[in-house]
C-alpha positions as CSV (number, residue, x, y, z in Angstrom):
1,M,-79.5,-13.5,4.8
2,R,-80.5,-15.6,8.0
3,K,-84.0,-15.8,6.5
4,L,-83.1,-17.2,2.8
5,F,-81.3,-20.1,4.9
6,D,-84.1,-20.6,6.9
7,S,-86.7,-20.6,4.3
8,K,-88.7,-24.0,3.2
9,P,-87.8,-23.5,-0.3
10,F,-84.0,-23.3,0.6
11,S,-84.7,-26.6,2.9
12,N,-86.4,-28.3,0.0
13,W,-83.7,-27.2,-2.6
14,K,-81.0,-28.7,0.1
15,S,-82.7,-31.6,0.7
16,M,-82.9,-32.2,-3.1
17,R,-79.2,-31.6,-3.5
18,E,-78.1,-34.3,-0.5
19,N,-80.3,-36.9,-2.4
20,E,-78.6,-36.3,-5.5
21,N,-75.4,-36.7,-3.8
22,K,-76.2,-39.7,-2.1
23,V,-77.3,-41.2,-5.8
24,V,-73.5,-40.0,-7.1
25,Q,-72.2,-41.7,-4.6
26,A,-74.0,-44.8,-4.9
27,E,-73.0,-45.0,-8.8
28,L,-69.1,-44.6,-7.6
29,N,-69.4,-47.1,-5.0
30,R,-70.8,-49.7,-7.9
31,L,-68.1,-48.6,-10.0
32,D,-65.6,-49.1,-7.5
33,A,-66.6,-52.4,-6.9
34,I,-66.5,-53.5,-10.5
35,I,-63.0,-52.1,-11.2
36,K,-61.6,-54.0,-7.7
37,S,-63.8,-56.9,-9.0
38,L,-61.9,-56.6,-12.6
39,G,-58.6,-56.5,-10.8
40,N,-59.1,-59.5,-8.9
41,V,-60.0,-61.2,-12.1
42,A,-57.1,-59.7,-13.8
43,Q,-55.0,-61.2,-11.0
44,I,-56.6,-64.7,-11.1
45,I,-56.0,-64.8,-15.2
46,A,-52.2,-63.9,-14.5
47,K,-51.8,-66.8,-12.0
48,K,-53.4,-69.1,-14.1
49,G,-51.7,-68.0,-17.3
50,L,-54.6,-68.0,-19.6
């Protein structure tokens, strides 16, 4: 079992999965920023009574 985790293909697979997770995290961070911005816009509109 140890040989599997120490193998080059496993290392490549693990790196690929980590990179995929970084991409997903970046997308979620962008969505979070958009949602927060929309909340701020809604508060401004509510205060101005538009």
